[in-house]
C-alpha positions in Angstrom: 65.0 82.7 119.3 68.3 84.1 120.2 71.3 84.4 118.0 74.9 84.4 119.0 77.4 86.7 117.4 80.7 85.1 116.6 83.7 87.2 117.5 85.4 88.7 114.6 88.8 87.2 113.9 91.3 89.6 112.5 92.7 88.3 109.2 96.4 88.5 108.7 97.6 91.1 106.3 98.4 89.7 102.8 102.1 89.4 102.2 103.7 91.9 99.9 105.4 90.0 97.0 108.2 92.3 96.0 109.8 89.8 93.5 106.5 89.5 91.6 106.2 93.3 91.6 109.6 94.0 90.1 109.4 91.1 87.7 106.3 92.6 86.1 107.5 94.3 82.9 104.5 96.6 82.9 105.9 98.3 86.1 108.2 101.0 85.1 108.4 103.2 88.2 108.5 102.2 91.9 108.3 105.0 94.4 109.5 104.5 97.9 107.8 107.0 100.2 107.3 107.7 103.9 108.4 110.0 106.6 112.0 110.8 107.3 114.4 108.5 109.0 112.6 105.2 108.2 115.1 103.8 105.8 113.6 104.8 102.5 117.0 105.3 100.8 118.4 102.0 101.8 115.1 100.2 100.9 115.1 101.8 97.4 118.7 100.8 96.8 118.2 97.2 98.0 115.0 96.9 95.9 116.9 98.3 92.9 119.8 95.9 93.3 117.4 92.9 93.7 115.5 93.9 90.6 118.7 94.3 88.6 120.1 91.0 89.6 116.8 89.4 88.7 117.1 90.7 85.1 115.6 94.2 85.1 117.6 97.2 83.8 117.2 99.6 86.7 118.1 103.2 87.6 117.7 104.2 91.3 117.2 107.9 92.1 118.2 108.7 95.6 117.7 112.0 97.3 120.0 112.4 100.3 121.9 109.2 100.8 124.6 108.7 103.4 128.1 108.4 102.0 128.2 104.8 103.1 125.3 104.0 100.7 127.3 105.2 97.7 130.2 103.0 99.0 127.8 100.0 99.4 127.0 100.3 95.7 130.7 100.3 94.9 130.8 104.0 93.9 133.1 106.7 95.3 130.3 109.3 95.0 126.8 109.8 93.6 125.8 112.9 91.6 123.1 114.1 89.2 124.2 111.8 86.4 123.3 108.1 86.5 126.4 106.0 87.1 126.7 102.3 86.4 127.1 99.9 89.4 129.5 97.4 88.0 129.9 94.8 90.8 126.4 93.3 90.6 125.5 89.8 89.3 124.4 90.5 85.7 124.1 86.9 84.7 120.3 87.4 84.2 120.9 90.2 81.8 120.1 93.1 84.3 121.9 96.3 85.0 122.0 99.0 87.6 122.6 102.7 87.5 122.5 105.0 90.6 122.3 108.7 91.0 121.7 111.3 93.7 119.4 114.3 93.0 121.3 117.6 92.8 118.5 120.1 93.3 120.2 123.2 92.0 121.8 121.5 89.0 118.5 120.0 88.0 116.9 123.5 88.2 119.7 124.8 86.1 119.2 122.1 83.5 115.5 123.0 83.4 116.3 126.7 82.8 118.9 125.9 80.1 116.6 123.4 78.3 113.5 125.5 78.3 114.7 129.1 77.9 116.5 131.0 75.2 120.3 131.1 75.7 120.4 134.8 76.5 117.4 134.6 78.9 118.8 131.4 80.5 122.1 133.2 81.2 120.2 136.1 82.7 118.2 133.8 85.0 121.2 131.7 86.1 123.1 134.9 87.1 120.2 136.4 89.0 120.8 136.4 92.8 117.2 135.7 93.7 117.2 132.6 91.4 120.4 131.4 93.0 118.6 131.6 96.4 115.3 130.0 95.2 117.1 127.2 93.3 119.0 126.2 96.5 116.6 126.7 99.4 113.0 127.6 98.4 110.5 125.4 100.2 109.3 122.6 98.0 112.1 123.0 95.4 113.7 119.7 96.3 110.4 117.8 95.9 109.6 119.6 92.7 113.0 118.9 91.2 112.7 115.2 92.2 109.6 115.2 90.1 111.4 117.0 87.2 114.3 114.4 87.3 111.8 111.5 87.4 110.1 112.9 84.3 113.5 113.3 82.6 114.5 109.7 83.5 111.2 108.3 82.2 111.4 110.3 78.9 114.9 109.1 78.2 114.4 105.4 79.2 115.4 102.9 76.6 117.9 105.1 74.8 121.5 104.1 74.3 122.6 106.3 77.2 119.6 105.4 79.3 119.1 101.7 79.0 116.8 101.3 82.0 113.3 99.9 82.0 112.6 100.4 85.7 113.1 103.6 87.8 113.2 103.2 91.6 112.6 106.6 93.3 113.6 107.5 96.9 111.4 110.4 97.8 112.9 113.4 99.7 113.3 113.4 103.4 110.8 115.9 104.8 108.6 116.6 107.7 105.6 115.4 105.8 105.6 112.4 103.5 102.9 114.3 101.4 105.3 117.0 100.2 106.5 114.9 97.3 102.9 114.8 95.8 102.0 118.3 96.8 105.2 120.1 95.6 104.1 120.6 92.0 100.8 122.2 92.9 102.5 124.2 95.6 105.1 125.6 93.3 102.5 126.1 90.6 100.4 128.1 93.0 103.4 130.2 93.9 104.1 130.9 90.3 100.5 131.7 89.6 100.0 133.6 92.9 99.0 137.1 93.6 102.5 138.1 94.7 104.0 137.0 91.4 101.3 138.7 89.4 101.8 141.8 91.4 105.6 141.8 90.6 105.1 141.1 86.9 102.2 143.4 86.3 104.1 146.7 86.0 106.7 145.2 83.6 103.9 143.5 81.5 102.0 146.8 81.3 105.1 148.8 80.2 107.1 150.4 83.0 105.9 153.7 84.3 102.9 153.7 82.0 101.9 150.4 83.5 102.1 151.7 87.0 99.6 154.4 86.0 97.3 151.8 84.6 97.4 149.7 87.7 96.9 152.7 89.9 98.2 154.1 93.1 97.6 150.8 95.0 100.3 149.0 93.1 102.7 151.8 93.8 102.0 151.7 97.5 102.5 148.0 97.7 105.7 148.2 95.6 107.0 151.0 97.9 106.2 148.9 100.9 108.0 145.8 99.5 111.0 148.0 98.7 111.2 149.0 102.4 110.8 145.4 103.5 113.0 143.6 101.0 115.3 146.4 100.1 115.5 148.1 96.7 118.1 145.7 95.2 116.3 142.6 96.5 113.0 143.7 94.9 114.8 144.5 91.7 116.4 141.0 91.7 113.0 139.4 92.3 111.3 141.4 89.6 114.1 140.6 87.1 113.9 136.9 88.0 110.1 136.7 87.6 110.1 138.6 84.3 112.9 136.5 82.9 111.2 133.3 84.0 107.7 134.3 83.0 107.8 132.4 79.7 108.7 129.2 81.6 105.9 129.3 84.1 103.5 127.4 81.9 106.1 124.8 81.2 106.7 124.2 84.9 103.0 123.5 85.5 102.6 121.3 82.3 105.6 119.1 83.2 104.4 118.8 86.8 101.0 117.8 85.7 102.4 115.3 83.2 104.6 113.7 85.9 101.7 113.6 88.3 99.7 111.7 85.7 102.6 109.4 85.2 102.6 108.6 88.9 98.9 107.7 88.8 99.2 105.2 85.9 99.2 101.4 86.3 102.9 101.3 85.4 103.8 103.0 88.7 103.8 101.3 92.1 104.1 103.1 95.5 105.7 101.4 98.4 105.1 103.1 101.7 108.1 102.6 104.1 107.7 103.0 107.8 109.6 102.2 111.0 107.8 100.1 113.6 107.1 103.1 115.7 103.8 104.9 116.6 104.5 108.2 114.8 106.0 106.6 111.7 103.1 104.2 111.3 100.6 107.0 111.9 102.3 109.0 109.1 102.2 105.8 106.9 98.5 105.5 107.6 97.9 109.1 106.6 99.9 108.6 103.4 98.1 105.4 102.5 94.8 107.2 102.8 96.1 110.0 100.7 97.4 107.7 97.9 94.1 105.9 97.8 92.1 109.1 97.8 94.2 110.4 94.8 93.9 107.1 93.0 97.6 106.3 93.1 98.7 102.7 92.6 99.6 101.5 96.1 101.6 98.2 96.1 102.0 97.9 99.9 103.7 98.7 103.1 107.3 97.9 104.2 107.8 97.9 107.9 111.5 98.4 108.2 113.9 97.5 111.0 111.4 95.5 113.0 112.7 93.5 115.9 113.1 89.7 115.7 114.0 87.2 118.4 115.5 83.8 117.6 114.7 82.1 121.0 111.0 82.5 120.8 110.3 79.9 123.5 112.0 82.0 126.2 109.4 84.5 127.2 110.3 87.8 129.0 108.8 86.6 132.3 110.7 83.4 132.2 114.0 85.2 131.3 113.5 87.7 134.2 112.6 84.9 136.7 115.8 83.0 135.8 117.8 86.3 135.9 116.6 87.0 139.5 117.4 83.5 140.6 120.9 83.8 139.3 121.4 87.2 140.9 120.0 86.1 144.3 122.7 83.4 144.7 126.4 83.7 145.4 127.4 82.0 142.1 130.3 82.7 139.9 130.8 85.9 137.9 129.5 84.0 134.8 126.1 83.8 136.6 125.9 87.6 136.8 126.8 87.8 133.1 124.1 85.3 132.2 121.6 87.3 134.2 122.4 90.4 132.3 122.0 88.6 129.0 118.6 87.3 130.1 117.5 90.7 131.1 118.7 92.0 127.7 116.8 89.2 126.0 113.6 90.2 127.9 113.9 93.8 126.8 114.5 92.8 123.1 111.5 90.5 123.2 109.2 93.1 124.7 110.4 95.7 122.1 109.8 93.2 119.3 106.3 92.4 120.6 105.5 96.1 120.9 106.7 96.7 117.3 104.7 93.8 115.9 101.6 94.9 117.7 101.9 98.4 116.2 102.4 96.9 112.7 99.4 94.6 113.3 97.3 97.6 114.4 98.1 99.3 111.1 97.0 96.2 109.2 93.7 96.0 111.2 93.1 99.6 110.2 94.0 99.0 106.6 92.9 95.4 105.8 93.9 94.2 102.3 97.1 96.3 102.0 100.0 93.9 101.5 102.8 94.2 104.1 106.3 92.9 104.4 108.4 93.1 107.6 112.1 93.7 107.2 114.1 92.7 110.3 116.6 95.0 111.8 120.1 93.9 110.8 121.9 95.3 113.9 124.6 96.8 111.7 125.1 99.4 109.1 124.7 98.5 105.4 128.1 99.1 103.9 128.3 96.8 100.9 126.3 95.0 98.2 125.9 91.9 100.4 124.1 94.0 103.0 121.8 95.4 100.3 121.2 91.9 99.1 120.2 90.8 102.6 117.7 93.6 102.8 116.5 92.7 99.3 115.9 89.1 100.4 114.0 90.3 103.4 111.9 92.6 101.2 111.0 89.5 99.1 110.0 87.7 102.3 113.0 85.3 102.3 
């Protein structure tokens, strides 16, 4: 007896229900993540606005927004302090605050809060600290985690009335940097280089150098030649002054990491309908699932749409060729050009949808929402509302 195998039919990806997500009072943090240039910041702002106008009290933490985004929220500027957005529809009892991460100012706040006044002043004035707090690799991602922890800790207070935090993760070459930054910074602080710099001071100056032997002296002499005497002194002074805070850095990073893995957090992976962006999204989805992070779904942003779905590219091109072959009026040439443009747009949209479908076939069960390309910049609340409606599947 022979058996016939029925061909497998790919099931459509479940729809991502953003309105249900943000209406869930148990959700306190929504993290928008993905590779750079996919529209995470605008997505985060649109989601925050929709949640606020639905009745949630929201603060959105953006990382590197374009100036027009601040203007679209009705603000002249965004800075490290949450500012109220006043022009929203608050009839449902919601509110919206917005802020932009200031990496150095957040680092300064951490130093001032967790160090003695004299030591804090010494750290802030240190040239090496000033360089590290502004440009050290991973500092922006770590400080985003610090600020998230601060916002969560202060939630519900008179000056922090929010019950939902929407986070726009930093633009970086790898979407994984946001999750890896705490461990990377912790490894740096606990690393051999730092221990080598702190060892002589902890052991007591010259006596300490004798204890640690000639090897440390050789390494220190070499670093002096490479870095310069003053630079090495600045580094050692910085490390010794900050030594009492190292444990605090790691503890807070671990606490925020645990916060991100709890059920009250939801990750939204944002991707453009392009091969590289969706490959990065796929990698990030795998990482979130491996780490046990609560993944809500995928947002495919700026995907092509075509209104005249009955006019296929082949039909459009055939008509265009017929118009161009004749000796018709100038309007015929214009019509032919529009038909060719339509064919290009349809082909692009088809390619983008196929890429998105390929992602869903590789990750069945992950909810997906497609946000159509607007064809214009978002410069006001109405534009954010339109994106919010698309996020909700409207």
